[in-house]
VOGU-3710 file (C-alpha; in Angstrom, 3 decimals, decimal comma):
1> xxxxxxxxxx> 125,025/125,814/97,810  126,575/122,542/96,591  124,163/120,432/98,603  121,242/122,234/97,011  122,649/121,672/93,510  123,044/117,966/94,228  119,442/117,813/95,415  118,230/119,672/92,333  120,019/117,226/90,027  118,445/114,295/91,857
11> xxxxxxxxxx> 115,001/115,921/91,730  115,409/116,449/87,965  116,418/112,804/87,484  113,404/111,557/89,430  111,134/113,884/87,492  112,427/112,387/84,231  112,034/108,860/85,647  108,436/109,610/86,578  107,667/110,740/83,020  109,355/107,637/81,560
21> xxxxxxxxxx> 107,432/105,340/83,934  104,129/106,954/82,950  104,973/106,688/79,242  105,955/103,037/79,720  102,674/102,257/81,466  100,710/103,857/78,641  102,715/101,836/76,104  102,149/98,556/77,924  98,452/99,214/78,384  97,955/100,193/74,741
31> xxxxxxxxxx> 98,938/98,388/71,551  100,930/101,035/69,690  104,305/100,328/71,348  106,248/97,179/70,493  107,734/95,077/73,269  111,222/96,113/72,079  110,336/99,767/72,652  108,764/98,936/76,026  111,916/97,140/77,144  114,100/100,061/76,069
41> xxxxxxxxxx> 111,948/102,443/78,070  112,006/100,098/81,055  115,814/99,920/80,873  115,974/103,704/80,738  113,730/103,869/83,783  115,979/101,433/85,647  119,031/103,512/84,709  117,430/106,727/85,943  116,468/105,007/89,205  120,005/103,583/89,568
51> xxxxxxxxxx> 118,361/100,152/89,857  121,129/97,693/88,908  118,926/94,654/89,678  116,273/95,833/87,230  118,899/96,623/84,600  120,249/93,054/84,808  116,745/91,519/84,692  115,619/93,659/81,757  118,822/92,895/79,870  117,997/89,175/80,133
61> xxxxxxxxxx> 114,424/89,796/79,007  115,805/91,661/75,989  118,564/89,228/74,970  117,304/85,934/76,371  118,399/83,758/79,271  121,587/81,629/79,259  121,740/77,848/79,441  123,089/77,980/82,989  121,064/80,347/85,104  120,267/80,836/88,807
71> xxxxxxxxxx> 117,145/82,922/89,478  118,711/84,133/92,732  121,002/86,298/90,586  117,983/88,467/89,765  117,967/89,590/93,401  115,146/92,089/94,046  113,677/91,544/90,543  113,353/87,790/90,975  109,720/88,329/92,025  108,906/89,672/88,546
81> xxxxxxxxxx> 110,449/86,639/86,817  108,503/84,271/89,087  105,154/86,100/88,911  105,514/86,411/85,130  106,009/82,675/84,720  109,524/83,095/83,373  110,900/81,079/86,284  109,193/78,056/87,855  111,006/77,329/91,115  108,828/74,337/91,968
91> xxxxxxxxxx> 109,916/72,577/88,767  113,372/74,131/88,704  112,842/75,352/85,130  112,831/78,639/83,241  112,128/79,846/79,698  115,194/81,034/77,794  113,473/82,827/74,892  113,769/86,627/75,023  110,576/88,645/75,290  110,887/90,141/71,753
101> xxxxxxxxxx> 111,460/86,662/70,254  108,519/85,340/72,263  106,362/88,117/70,843  107,580/87,244/67,310  106,786/83,557/67,900  103,246/84,423/68,999  102,705/86,599/65,910  104,105/83,914/63,582  101,936/81,160/65,106  98,877/83,361/64,860
111> xxxxxxxxxx> 99,483/84,085/61,175  100,186/80,414/60,417  96,994/79,282/62,099  94,976/81,894/60,215  96,423/80,780/56,882  95,833/77,088/57,626  92,278/77,793/58,676  91,577/79,612/55,420  93,068/76,760/53,365  90,922/73,998/54,874
121> xxxxxxxxxx> 88,231/72,836/52,382  84,696/73,547/53,417  83,545/70,171/52,126  85,167/67,054/50,712  84,700/66,212/47,047  83,403/62,682/46,274  86,163/60,085/46,270  86,494/57,378/43,597  87,486/54,463/45,774  88,205/53,272/49,274
131> xxxxxxxxxx> 91,996/53,788/49,060  91,650/57,420/48,010  89,212/58,000/50,839  91,625/56,551/53,413  94,511/58,607/52,030  92,478/61,793/52,176  91,355/61,135/55,732  94,925/60,282/56,826  96,224/63,521/55,271  93,528/65,542/56,981
141> xxxxxxxxxx> 94,221/63,825/60,300  97,926/64,658/59,995  97,169/68,272/59,123  94,764/68,561/62,047  97,382/67,058/64,379  100,004/69,580/63,218  97,502/72,397/63,478  96,477/71,366/66,991  100,141/71,297/68,012  100,657/74,780/66,617
151> xxxxxxxxxx> 97,493/75,990/68,282  98,676/74,686/71,651  102,110/76,289/71,169  100,407/79,543/70,204  98,149/79,487/73,274  101,041/78,633/75,608  103,380/81,257/74,131  100,706/83,920/74,107  99,868/83,207/77,770  103,553/83,339/78,737
161> xxxxxxxxxx> 104,116/86,521/76,734  101,120/88,228/78,346  102,222/87,087/81,806  105,796/88,378/81,418  104,484/91,605/79,902  102,249/91,923/82,968  105,296/91,554/85,241  106,950/94,370/83,274  103,816/96,419/83,905  104,066/95,610/87,626
171> xxxxxxxxxx> 107,661/96,866/87,680  106,658/100,123/85,975  103,685/100,561/88,322  105,672/99,927/91,500  108,448/102,237/90,344  105,953/104,980/89,498  104,310/104,664/92,921  107,736/104,758/94,594  108,555/107,961/92,723  105,202/109,479/93,692
181> xxxxxxxxxx> 105,866/108,655/97,329  109,423/109,898/96,927  108,109/113,201/95,583  106,044/113,641/98,732  108,966/112,772/100,998  111,248/114,962/98,903  108,899/117,937/99,286  108,826/117,434/103,058  112,602/117,146/103,232  113,091/120,123/100,904
191> xxxxxxxxxx> 111,116/122,351/103,271  113,283/121,163/106,163  116,437/121,649/104,111  115,501/125,206/103,131  114,804/126,019/106,770  118,099/124,464/107,895  120,136/126,181/105,162  118,673/129,547/106,086  119,324/128,975/109,790  122,929/127,859/109,263
201> xxxxxxxxxx> 123,737/130,749/106,951  122,480/133,106/109,644  123,637/131,431/112,870  126,658/129,303/111,894  128,335/130,390/108,621  131,156/127,912/109,191  128,610/125,097/108,899  127,945/126,015/105,268  131,504/124,985/104,341  131,003/121,711/106,211
211> xxxxxxxxxx> 127,807/121,051/104,243  129,768/121,530/101,014  132,374/119,034/102,281  129,658/116,486/103,067  128,172/116,877/99,585  131,515/116,460/97,831  132,379/113,337/99,819  128,975/111,780/99,218  129,403/112,448/95,495  132,663/110,460/95,431
221> xxxxxxxxxx> 130,691/107,311/96,203  133,497/105,167/97,634  133,604/103,655/101,131  136,368/105,951/102,362  134,415/109,023/101,251  131,276/107,745/102,993  133,255/107,487/106,234  134,650/110,985/105,706  131,124/112,317/105,113  129,998/111,030/108,516
231> xxxxxxxxxx> 133,031/112,619/110,165  132,013/115,902/108,544  128,465/115,386/109,865  129,891/115,176/113,376  131,881/118,378/112,858  128,709/120,017/111,591  126,825/118,980/114,743  129,644/120,379/116,902  129,510/123,659/114,974  125,756/123,902/115,487
241> xxxxxxxxxx> 126,139/123,134/119,195  128,833/125,832/119,476  126,504/128,393/117,913  123,428/127,693/120,062  124,928/126,430/123,319  128,675/127,172/123,728  130,733/124,704/125,774  130,772/125,276/129,540  132,644/123,863/132,455  129,487/123,748/134,557
251> xxxxxxxxxx> 127,025/120,904/134,052  123,465/121,027/132,759  120,595/119,386/134,632  117,998/117,745/132,412  114,304/117,336/133,231  114,859/114,085/135,052  117,331/115,784/137,410  120,353/114,153/135,824  123,442/116,324/135,487  125,103/116,208/132,099
261> xxxxxxxxxx> 128,480/117,520/131,006  128,292/120,243/128,373  131,957/120,565/127,423  133,346/120,996/123,925  133,047/117,301/123,029  129,568/116,848/124,526  127,788/118,358/121,514  124,860/115,979/121,967  124,158/117,206/125,508  124,556/120,829/124,471
271> xxxxxxxxxx> 121,992/120,461/121,688  119,595/118,708/124,066  120,085/121,520/126,574  119,250/124,074/123,921  116,100/122,194/122,884  114,846/121,453/126,395  112,995/124,721/126,993  110,320/124,388/124,320  110,011/120,630/123,838  107,301/118,688/125,633
281> xxxxxxxxxx> 108,231/115,597/127,622  107,112/113,350/124,774  108,843/115,282/121,989  111,948/115,705/124,145  112,131/111,926/124,529  111,772/111,416/120,783  114,391/114,055/119,973  116,784/112,634/122,535  116,421/109,131/121,076  117,116/110,471/117,567
291> xxxxxxxxxx> 120,190/112,391/118,702  121,468/109,431/120,737  121,206/107,149/117,707  122,833/109,671/115,359  125,617/110,589/117,778  126,453/106,936/118,449  126,999/106,342/114,713  128,943/109,568/114,120  131,126/109,117/117,205  131,964/105,511/116,291
301> xxxxxxxxxx> 133,228/106,567/112,869  135,048/109,586/114,348  136,845/107,513/116,982  138,048/105,043/114,357  139,275/107,887/112,174  141,204/109,349/115,122  142,912/105,967/115,613  143,704/105,672/111,927  141,318/102,740/111,519  139,045/102,556/108,485
311> xxxxxxxxxx> 135,315/102,495/109,280  133,082/100,485/106,937  130,196/102,759/105,960  127,807/101,937/103,111  126,281/104,599/100,893  122,859/103,842/102,386  124,151/104,299/105,936  125,865/107,542/104,974  122,739/108,935/103,304  120,575/108,046/106,294
321> xxxxxxxxxx> 123,085/109,712/108,642  123,136/112,879/106,521  119,330/113,011/106,445  119,129/112,441/110,197  121,693/115,200/110,741  119,528/117,562/108,728  116,400/116,628/110,675  118,102/117,163/114,038  119,415/120,551/112,919  115,886/121,271/111,689
331> xxxxxxxxxx> 114,675/120,873/115,289  117,419/123,262/116,432  116,377/125,803/113,775  112,710/125,554/114,786  113,626/126,042/118,451  115,851/129,004/117,581  112,914/130,623/115,746  110,647/130,164/118,775  113,253/131,729/121,068  113,596/134,704/118,719
341> xxxxxxxxxx> 109,831/135,228/118,882  109,468/134,813/122,646  112,760/136,472/123,502  113,966/133,868/126,011  117,222/131,982/126,528  117,770/128,380/127,630  118,571/127,786/131,257  121,937/126,448/132,327  122,655/124,895/135,709  125,405/126,212/137,968
//
């Protein structure tokens, strides 16, 4: 099924991202990997995670920061620039030097200090006169002043380098944890998806084509396709309702005694009617709230489409609606399994 293939591709991408994140953490925690290599791995991780904010931030860390720069442009990755000391909002300043050049500066200062230390005489030879003594002391004072300045620059640069490198480590750690959590959620959703796919193939074959349509529209990625995907979700819900609780002219009475229409367009009520026999009062209330929320979103988009009006739907909203649709159908599939075991049918008023 197309939806399954899309999920498999995403799972493979996250699996690769997890391996890259782990490799990056090992490189940052060890000393074998240069900062250039660490940044390249971090950029690959950001690409795999489709994290445009991280890609922009890491690109600046690799190439250096421009003369005119607003830290707000870093968006979600601004916290790493601030915690790493790259940006000081209180002073309104930031360091422009790229992370690789900062590393090179630290290494150069360290080598220079080592060489100067080795060249300092262990003891002064006797001087012939007062003028030579003053000249020698003045020279040594100048050298010590230069050396102290280099030592301070070395200490400051090394501290900044370590701090920014630590922020890179924080990014890798947080991304790795997010993937780990995502793996858990993915496993839970995969079990629901497998159950739903099996149920639909058995009870509502037409729904399989609608799932393919949803997948194709989500893959397009544009706003119009997102709107079309939600319209397909609504059609899918209607198809499921038709298969488990066909439309009727008579009403259905819910547990509170309220009569609800269960006609062709009242797919929400028909699904609730189907689920009412096995759900407890608490779970029924939760399910009803979920369906109400989902139906409100799907119907709003559908009504606009019927009027020829474009509905603004973001990719995030579309994905959440698709997931919610799956979860609701998962409840229908679970209820259908329980009915098959018990051998009962839902009650219908009138």
